[in-house]
C-alpha positions, 0 to 999 in steps of 0.5 A, spaced: 277 105 434 277 112 431 282 114 435 287 108 433 285 109 426 287 117 426 293 115 430 295 110 424 293 115 419 297 121 422 303 117 423 310 118 420 308 112 416 301 114 414 304 121 412 310 118 408 304 114 404 300 120 403 306 124 400 310 119 396 309 120 389 311 113 388 309 108 394 302 109 394 301 108 386 305 102 387 301 099 392 295 101 388 297 097 382 300 091 386 294 091 390 289 090 383 294 086 380 295 081 386 287 081 387 286 079 379 292 074 380 289 071 387 282 071 384 284 067 378 288 062 382 282 061 387 277 060 381 281 055 378 281 051 384 274 052 385 272 050 378 276 044 379 272 042 385 266 044 381 268 039 376 271 043 370 278 040 368 281 034 366 285 033 373 283 031 379 281 037 384 286 035 389 292 035 384 290 042 382 289 045 389 295 042 391 299 045 386 296 052 386 294 053 393 302 055 395 301 061 390 294 063 392 297 064 399 303 068 397 298 072 393 293 073 399 299 075 403 301 080 397 294 083 397 293 084 404 300 087 405 298 092 399 291 093 402 294 095 408 298 100 405 292 103 402 288 103 408 293 107 412 293 113 407 286 114 409 285 110 415 279 114 418 275 115 412 276 108 410 274 104 416 268 108 417 266 106 410 260 101 410 263 098 403 269 097 407 266 094 413 262 089 408 268 087 405 272 086 411 266 081 413 266 078 406 273 077 407 272 073 414 267 069 411 271 067 405 277 065 409 272 061 414 270 058 408 277 056 406 277 052 413 271 049 412 273 047 405 279 044 407 275 040 413 270 037 407 276 035 403 279 031 408 273 028 411 269 027 404 273 028 398 273 033 393 267 030 389 262 031 395 256 036 394 259 040 400 266 040 397 262 043 391 258 048 395 264 051 399 267 052 392 261 056 389 261 060 396 268 061 395 267 064 388 262 068 390 265 071 396 272 072 393 269 076 387 264 080 392 271 082 396 274 084 389 267 088 387 267 091 394 274 093 394 273 097 387 266 100 390 270 103 396 272 109 392 265 111 390 261 111 397 
């Protein structure tokens, strides 16, 4: 895989990102703002499932999910820009590898949460468990993202 990462990093696109005085910093700012906003929406939905707030959790989720999905796309797009600039080093970073695993776990939890909501409703223990896992996983993803630069 290192050959693939090197090819990506050394591509014209990778060079453009590394040499741009605007593009990489803009992607970095967008990524951080996107992560913060995404986590805020996820936390609001999860806290609703945990019983916080006056509205039923299903209403909160239905209203916020489209925005969360859009922000997740923004975070993935901006994160891929950051990755391409230093693909070889980042791909080899154990913190990045753990972050990718945690993202996959968090996304699997989203699917599990949806299945639970459809089968058991938003007041079930399992729905609350998936909400807790979601909060922990996405917060962990954000923390690991910051830690990548220091390992």
